[in-house]
TIMI-2910 file (N, C-alpha, C, CB; in pm, 1 decimal, decimal comma, always signed):
<rs>
+----------+----------+----------+----------+----------+----------+----------+----------+----------+----------+----------+----------+------+
!      n_x !      n_y !      n_z !     ca_x !     ca_y !     ca_z !      c_x !      c_y !      c_z !     cb_x !     cb_y !     cb_z ! resn !
+----------+----------+----------+----------+----------+----------+----------+----------+----------+----------+----------+----------+------+
!  -1882,4 !   -340,3 !   -804,2 !  -2023,9 !   -360,6 !   -788,7 !  -2094,3 !   -240,1 !   -847,5 !  -2062,3 !   -382,6 !   -640,5 !  Met !
!  -2194,6 !   -265,6 !   -925,5 !  -2275,3 !   -159,1 !   -981,3 !  -2415,3 !   -172,1 !   -923,7 !  -2276,9 !   -164,2 !  -1137,2 !  Thr !
!  -2470,7 !    -58,6 !   -883,0 !  -2607,2 !    -57,9 !   -830,2 !  -2691,4 !    +23,1 !   -927,2 !  -2613,9 !     +1,8 !   -683,5 !  Val !
!  -2798,7 !    -35,6 !   -972,7 !  -2886,9 !    +33,3 !  -1065,8 !  -3024,6 !    +49,1 !  -1003,7 !  -2896,2 !    -42,8 !  -1199,3 !  Ser !
!  -3091,5 !   +156,2 !  -1042,5 !  -3227,0 !   +179,9 !   -994,5 !  -3325,0 !   +142,9 !  -1104,9 !  -3246,0 !   +328,0 !   -950,2 !  Ser !
!  -3415,2 !    +51,9 !  -1072,0 !  -3517,3 !    +11,2 !  -1167,1 !  -3652,0 !    +25,9 !  -1098,5 !  -3494,4 !   -135,3 !  -1217,7 !  Val !
!  -3733,4 !   +116,0 !  -1148,4 !  -3866,3 !   +141,1 !  -1092,0 !  -3860,2 !   +167,9 !   -942,1 !  -3958,1 !    +22,7 !  -1119,5 !  Phe !
!  -3757,7 !   +240,7 !   -897,6 !  -3746,0 !   +276,0 !   -756,9 !  -3678,8 !   +170,0 !   -671,2 !  -3880,2 !   +304,2 !   -702,1 !  Gly !
!  -3645,5 !    +56,2 !   -728,6 !  -3576,0 !    -49,5 !   -655,7 !  -3428,7 !    -47,9 !   -695,5 !  -3640,0 !   -189,1 !   -684,1 !  Phe !
!  -3343,8 !    -74,7 !   -598,3 !  -3201,5 !    -81,4 !   -628,2 !  -3160,8 !   -227,0 !   -639,9 !  -3117,7 !     -9,2 !   -519,8 !  Phe !
!  -3093,5 !   -257,7 !   -745,2 !  -3049,5 !   -395,3 !   -765,9 !  -2897,7 !   -397,5 !   -784,8 !  -3121,4 !   -458,9 !   -888,5 !  Ile !
!  -2838,4 !   -506,9 !   -743,0 !  -2694,8 !   -525,3 !   -759,7 !  -2669,6 !   -590,2 !   -894,9 !  -2635,0 !   -611,4 !   -644,4 !  His !
!  -2588,3 !   -525,3 !   -973,3 !  -2548,9 !   -580,9 !  -1101,7 !  -2400,7 !   -618,8 !  -1089,4 !  -2574,4 !   -478,3 !  -1220,7 !  Val !
!  -2371,1 !   -749,0 !  -1085,0 !  -2231,8 !   -789,3 !  -1068,5 !  -2142,6 !   -730,0 !  -1178,1 !  -2220,9 !   -941,9 !  -1069,1 !  Pro !
!  -2030,4 !   -678,6 !  -1135,9 !  -1932,5 !   -626,6 !  -1231,8 !  -1794,0 !   -638,5 !  -1169,2 !  -1964,1 !   -477,4 !  -1271,4 !  Ser !
!  -1694,6 !   -663,3 !  -1251,8 !  -1559,4 !   -675,8 !  -1197,5 !  -1509,6 !   -543,3 !  -1139,9 !  -1463,5 !   -725,0 !  -1305,8 !  Pro !
!  -1434,6 !   -551,0 !  -1032,7 !  -1371,5 !   -433,3 !   -973,1 !  -1223,5 !   -462,3 !   -962,1 !  -1433,4 !   -398,0 !   -832,9 !  Gln !
!  -1141,8 !   -361,0 !   -982,0 !   -998,6 !   -384,3 !   -975,7 !   -921,9 !   -259,1 !   -937,5 !   -948,9 !   -436,1 !  -1107,6 !  Gln !
!   -797,8 !   -281,8 !   -894,0 !   -701,2 !   -173,4 !   -887,6 !   -567,6 !   -231,0 !   -930,5 !   -693,7 !   -109,8 !   -743,8 !  Phe !
!   -484,0 !   -145,2 !   -978,9 !   -351,5 !   -183,7 !  -1023,4 !   -255,7 !    -73,5 !   -982,8 !   -347,4 !   -209,0 !  -1177,2 !  Ser !
!   -154,4 !   -110,8 !   -904,6 !    -56,2 !    -14,5 !   -856,7 !    +82,4 !    -55,0 !   -905,1 !    -59,5 !     -4,4 !   -702,3 !  Leu !
!   +162,8 !    +43,6 !   -934,1 !   +303,4 !    +20,7 !   -962,9 !   +380,1 !    +96,1 !   -855,3 !   +343,5 !    +68,0 !  -1109,4 !  His !
!   +442,4 !    +21,4 !   -765,6 !   +506,7 !    +78,6 !   -648,3 !   +657,8 !    +79,7 !   -668,9 !   +469,1 !     -0,5 !   -520,5 !  Val !
!   +717,3 !   +199,7 !   -656,0 !   +862,3 !   +213,3 !   -661,1 !   +907,9 !   +240,7 !   -518,8 !   +907,9 !   +327,9 !   -760,6 !  Val !
!   +981,0 !   +146,1 !   -461,6 !  +1018,9 !   +156,7 !   -320,9 !  +1127,5 !   +259,8 !   -297,5 !  +1064,8 !    +23,0 !   -269,6 !  Lys !
!  +1221,6 !   +270,2 !   -389,7 !  +1322,8 !   +374,7 !   -379,0 !  +1369,0 !   +412,0 !   -519,4 !  +1443,2 !   +328,1 !   -291,0 !  Lys !
!  +1421,5 !   +531,2 !   -530,6 !  +1463,5 !   +583,9 !   -660,1 !  +1559,1 !   +486,0 !   -728,0 !  +1530,2 !   +722,2 !   -643,6 !  Lys !
!  +1529,8 !   +457,3 !   -852,7 !  +1613,4 !   +366,3 !   -929,9 !  +1563,9 !   +223,0 !   -931,7 !  +1751,1 !   +369,0 !   -876,7 !  Gly !
!  +1476,5 !   +186,3 !   -837,6 !  +1420,5 !    +51,1 !   -836,3 !  +1319,9 !    +34,4 !   -949,4 !  +1353,8 !    +21,1 !   -700,5 !  Asp !
!  +1303,2 !    -90,0 !   -991,1 !  +1197,9 !   -119,8 !  -1088,1 !  +1064,2 !   -121,2 !  -1013,9 !  +1224,0 !   -257,1 !  -1160,9 !  Lys !
!   +957,7 !    -77,5 !  -1079,6 !   +825,8 !    -78,6 !  -1014,8 !   +779,9 !   -221,1 !   -982,4 !   +722,0 !     -9,6 !  -1104,7 !  Pro !
!   +718,5 !   -234,7 !   -866,7 !   +658,2 !   -361,6 !   -825,3 !   +508,8 !   -351,2 !   -854,7 !   +685,4 !   -393,0 !   -671,6 !  Glu !
!   +454,1 !   -453,1 !   -920,0 !   +313,0 !   -449,9 !   -955,3 !   +228,6 !   -512,8 !   -844,6 !   +289,3 !   -522,5 !  -1088,7 !  His !
!   +128,4 !   -440,5 !   -800,1 !    +33,5 !   -488,6 !   -699,7 !   -104,9 !   -471,5 !   -759,1 !    +47,9 !   -411,2 !   -562,3 !  Val !
!   -186,2 !   -575,5 !   -750,8 !   -317,7 !   -563,3 !   -812,7 !   -424,9 !   -638,7 !   -735,3 !   -312,9 !   -613,6 !   -955,1 !  Ser !
!   -545,9 !   -606,4 !   -769,7 !   -663,5 !   -672,4 !   -713,4 !   -767,0 !   -680,6 !   -824,4 !   -719,8 !   -595,4 !   -587,3 !  Phe !
!   -827,7 !   -795,3 !   -839,9 !   -934,4 !   -812,0 !   -938,0 !  -1042,2 !   -900,2 !   -876,8 !   -880,4 !   -873,5 !  -1071,1 !  Leu !
!  -1160,1 !   -842,6 !   -858,5 !  -1274,8 !   -919,0 !   -808,0 !  -1353,0 !   -970,0 !   -928,5 !  -1366,4 !   -831,3 !   -713,5 !  Ala !
!  -1405,3 !  -1089,2 !   -916,7 !  -1474,2 !  -1149,0 !  -1030,8 !  -1616,1 !  -1096,5 !  -1053,0 !  -1479,2 !  -1296,8 !  -1013,2 !  Asp !
!  -1669,7 !  -1024,7 !   -956,8 !  -1802,8 !   -966,8 !   -975,2 !  -1915,5 !  -1050,3 !   -919,6 !  -1827,3 !   -944,1 !  -1118,5 !  Gly !
!  -1885,9 !  -1169,2 !   -864,8 !  -1992,2 !  -1254,8 !   -811,5 !  -2045,0 !  -1204,6 !   -677,2 !  -1941,5 !  -1397,3 !   -796,3 !  Asp !
!  -1957,3 !  -1141,0 !   -597,5 !  -1997,2 !  -1091,3 !   -465,4 !  -1952,8 !   -946,7 !   -451,4 !  -1936,7 !  -1178,7 !   -351,4 !  Glu !
!  -2001,5 !   -881,5 !   -350,3 !  -1963,7 !   -743,7 !   -321,6 !  -1814,0 !   -741,0 !   -287,4 !  -2050,1 !   -684,5 !   -204,2 !  Asp !
!  -1732,1 !   -676,0 !   -368,0 !  -1587,6 !   -681,1 !   -348,2 !  -1532,2 !   -571,8 !   -257,3 !  -1520,2 !   -672,9 !   -479,8 !  Pro !
!  -1616,3 !   -484,5 !   -206,3 !  -1566,1 !   -365,8 !   -137,1 !  -1477,5 !   -398,1 !    -17,2 !  -1681,4 !   -281,5 !    -91,9 !  Arg !
!  -1516,5 !   -491,3 !    +66,9 !  -1437,8 !   -523,3 !   +185,2 !  -1302,0 !   -580,4 !   +146,5 !  -1513,1 !   -621,8 !   +274,2 !  Leu !
!  -1301,0 !   -677,6 !    +57,8 !  -1175,7 !   -739,1 !    +14,1 !  -1086,3 !   -635,6 !    -56,5 !  -1204,4 !   -858,7 !    -80,1 !  Glu !
!  -1146,7 !   -550,4 !   -136,4 !  -1075,7 !   -442,8 !   -206,5 !  -1005,5 !   -351,5 !   -106,3 !  -1173,4 !   -360,9 !   -294,4 !  Phe !
!  -1080,9 !   -305,9 !     -5,2 !  -1024,6 !   -217,0 !    +95,7 !   -917,9 !   -285,7 !   +180,9 !  -1134,8 !   -164,1 !   +184,7 !  Leu !
!   -939,8 !   -412,6 !   +214,7 !   -841,9 !   -486,1 !   +293,7 !   -709,8 !   -499,6 !   +218,8 !   -896,1 !   -624,1 !   +330,3 !  Glu !
!   -716,8 !   -527,8 !    +89,1 !   -595,0 !   -541,1 !     +8,2 !   -521,3 !   -406,6 !     +2,0 !   -629,5 !   -590,9 !   -135,6 !  Lys !
!   -593,7 !   -298,2 !    -21,7 !   -531,6 !   -166,0 !    -22,9 !   -467,7 !   -133,9 !   +112,0 !   -635,0 !    -59,1 !    -58,9 !  Leu !
!   -538,4 !   -167,5 !   +219,0 !   -487,4 !   -142,2 !   +354,0 !   -358,3 !   -220,6 !   +379,3 !   -593,6 !   -179,6 !   +459,3 !  Glu !
!   -353,3 !   -347,8 !   +337,7 !   -232,2 !   -428,9 !   +355,1 !   -114,2 !   -366,0 !   +279,5 !   -256,6 !   -574,1 !   +305,7 !  Arg !
!   -140,2 !   -318,2 !   +159,8 !    -33,9 !   -255,6 !    +81,7 !    +14,3 !   -127,3 !   +148,6 !    -82,2 !   -226,0 !    -60,7 !  Glu !
!    -77,1 !    -49,6 !   +205,2 !    -39,3 !    +72,7 !   +275,6 !    +42,4 !    +39,0 !   +400,4 !   -164,8 !   +154,3 !   +313,7 !  Gln !
!     +2,4 !    -65,4 !   +473,7 !    +76,8 !   -106,8 !   +592,8 !   +218,7 !   -149,7 !   +556,5 !     +3,9 !   -221,2 !   +664,5 !  Glu !
!   +234,3 !   -221,6 !   +444,8 !   +367,6 !   -261,8 !   +399,5 !   +452,9 !   -138,1 !   +373,2 !   +358,4 !   -349,4 !   +272,0 !  Lys !
!   +392,8 !    -40,5 !   +305,4 !   +465,0 !    +82,2 !   +272,4 !   +508,1 !   +154,7 !   +400,0 !   +377,5 !   +174,8 !   +184,9 !  Lys !
!   +417,4 !   +167,6 !   +495,5 !   +448,8 !   +236,1 !   +621,0 !   +557,6 !   +162,3 !   +697,9 !   +323,1 !   +249,6 !   +707,6 !  Glu !
!   +552,5 !    +29,2 !   +698,0 !   +653,5 !    -50,6 !   +767,6 !   +790,8 !    -30,3 !   +703,2 !   +614,8 !   -200,4 !   +766,0 !  Glu !
!   +794,9 !    -29,6 !   +570,7 !   +921,2 !     -8,4 !   +500,7 !   +975,3 !   +131,8 !   +528,3 !   +903,1 !    -29,8 !   +349,5 !  Glu !
!   +888,2 !   +232,0 !   +530,0 !   +931,1 !   +368,9 !   +560,0 !   +986,5 !   +378,5 !   +702,1 !   +813,7 !   +467,4 !   +542,0 !  Glu !
!   +920,3 !   +311,3 !   +797,0 !   +967,5 !   +311,6 !   +935,3 !  +1106,6 !   +249,5 !   +944,5 !   +868,9 !   +235,7 !  +1026,3 !  Phe !
!  +1126,2 !   +135,1 !   +878,3 !  +1256,5 !    +68,2 !   +880,5 !  +1363,4 !   +157,6 !   +818,0 !  +1249,6 !    -67,1 !   +805,9 !  Lys !
!  +1329,9 !   +225,0 !   +708,5 !  +1425,9 !   +313,9 !   +642,4 !  +1463,2 !   +429,0 !   +735,8 !  +1367,5 !   +368,7 !   +509,4 !  Arg !
!  +1362,9 !   +489,5 !   +800,0 !  +1389,2 !   +599,8 !   +893,0 !  +1473,3 !   +552,8 !  +1011,4 !  +1257,1 !   +660,3 !   +943,1 !  Glu !
!  +1446,5 !   +431,8 !  +1058,6 !  +1523,2 !   +375,6 !  +1169,9 !  +1670,1 !   +356,5 !  +1129,6 !  +1461,7 !   +240,7 !  +1215,5 !  Glu !
!  +1693,4 !   +303,6 !  +1008,1 !  +1830,7 !   +286,3 !   +958,2 !  +1900,5 !   +421,2 !   +945,2 !  +1830,3 !   +213,5 !   +821,8 !  Arg !
!  +1830,0 !   +520,1 !   +890,8 !  +1888,8 !   +653,0 !   +874,0 !  +1923,8 !   +715,7 !  +1009,0 !  +1792,5 !   +744,3 !   +797,0 !  Glu !
!  +1840,3 !   +694,2 !  +1108,5 !  +1867,5 !   +747,5 !  +1242,3 !  +1992,9 !   +682,8 !  +1301,4 !  +1746,2 !   +724,4 !  +1335,5 !  Glu !
!  +2010,6 !   +553,0 !  +1282,0 !  +2130,2 !   +484,0 !  +1330,6 !  +2254,6 !   +538,4 !  +1261,9 !  +2118,6 !   +332,4 !  +1307,3 !  Lys !
!  +2244,6 !   +563,9 !  +1132,0 !  +2358,4 !   +619,7 !  +1057,9 !  +2392,3 !   +758,7 !  +1109,6 !  +2327,9 !   +625,2 !   +906,7 !  Ile !
!  +2290,8 !   +841,9 !  +1132,6 !  +2314,3 !   +976,1 !  +1187,1 !  +2381,0 !   +968,6 !  +1324,4 !  +2181,8 !  +1054,0 !  +1196,9 !  Arg !
!  +2336,3 !   +875,0 !  +1408,1 !  +2394,4 !   +860,2 !  +1542,2 !  +2541,1 !   +818,1 !  +1532,6 !  +2314,3 !   +756,5 !  +1625,1 !  Ala !
!  +2572,2 !   +726,4 !  +1441,0 !  +2711,1 !   +682,5 !  +1424,0 !  +2798,2 !   +796,4 !  +1373,1 !  +2718,6 !   +563,4 !  +1327,3 !  Lys !
!  +2746,0 !   +873,9 !  +1277,7 !  +2821,9 !   +988,3 !  +1226,2 !  +2846,9 !  +1090,0 !  +1337,2 !  +2746,9 !  +1054,8 !  +1108,5 !  Lys !
!  +2747,8 !  +1113,3 !  +1417,4 !  +2760,3 !  +1207,8 !  +1528,2 !  +2865,7 !  +1158,7 !  +1626,1 !  +2624,8 !  +1227,0 !  +1599,8 !  Ser !
!  +2865,4 !  +1030,5 !  +1654,6 !  +2959,9 !   +970,1 !  +1746,6 !  +3103,3 !   +984,8 !  +1693,2 !  +2925,2 !   +821,6 !  +1769,2 !  Trp !
!  +3119,4 !   +960,3 !  +1561,3 !  +3252,3 !   +971,4 !  +1499,7 !  +3299,6 !  +1117,3 !  +1504,8 !  +3249,6 !   +919,8 !  +1352,0 !  Val !
!  +3209,6 !  +1212,1 !  +1473,2 !  +3245,0 !  +1354,6 !  +1477,1 !  +3284,6 !  +1398,7 !  +1617,4 !  +3128,2 !  +1439,7 !  +1427,1 !  Lys !
!  +3226,3 !  +1336,2 !  +1717,5 !  +3256,3 !  +1369,8 !  +1856,9 !  +3386,3 !  +1304,8 !  +1903,0 !  +3141,2 !  +1326,4 !  +1948,0 !  Ala !
!  +3453,1 !  +1235,3 !  +1815,3 !  +3580,0 !  +1174,3 !  +1852,3 !  +3569,2 !  +1026,6 !  +1883,9 !  +3637,2 !  +1245,3 !  +1969,3 !  Gly !
!  +3450,2 !   +973,3 !  +1874,2 !  +3431,2 !   +830,1 !  +1895,2 !  +3456,8 !   +785,3 !  +2036,4 !  +3519,1 !   +754,1 !  +1804,4 !  Gly !
!  +3439,2 !   +873,9 !  +2131,9 !  +3464,6 !   +838,1 !  +2271,4 !  +3337,0 !   +792,0 !  +2340,3 !  +3524,8 !   +956,7 !  +2346,7 !  Lys !
!  +3353,7 !   +699,7 !  +2430,5 !  +3239,6 !   +648,3 !  +2507,0 !  +3223,6 !   +729,0 !  +2633,5 !  +3257,3 !   +498,4 !  +2540,5 !  Ile !
+----------+----------+----------+----------+----------+----------+----------+----------+----------+----------+----------+----------+------+
</rs>
């Protein structure tokens, strides 16, 4: 969205808004393309922010799952080093 001032009045001039992300989830993976393109007919800010927020939530969820898996592996290694006794 572009806002222009004409004679002291602000007017909305429709314009396309977009973002384009290339997300690499782990080293060696191919980048995943995530994008947003608003057509310019309406104010795209809310939809733009919501899409970015969803992508951030996905990233945080994946990081949490990875950390959880790593913690389980550390616990198993610790258990084995301790002799594997219950």
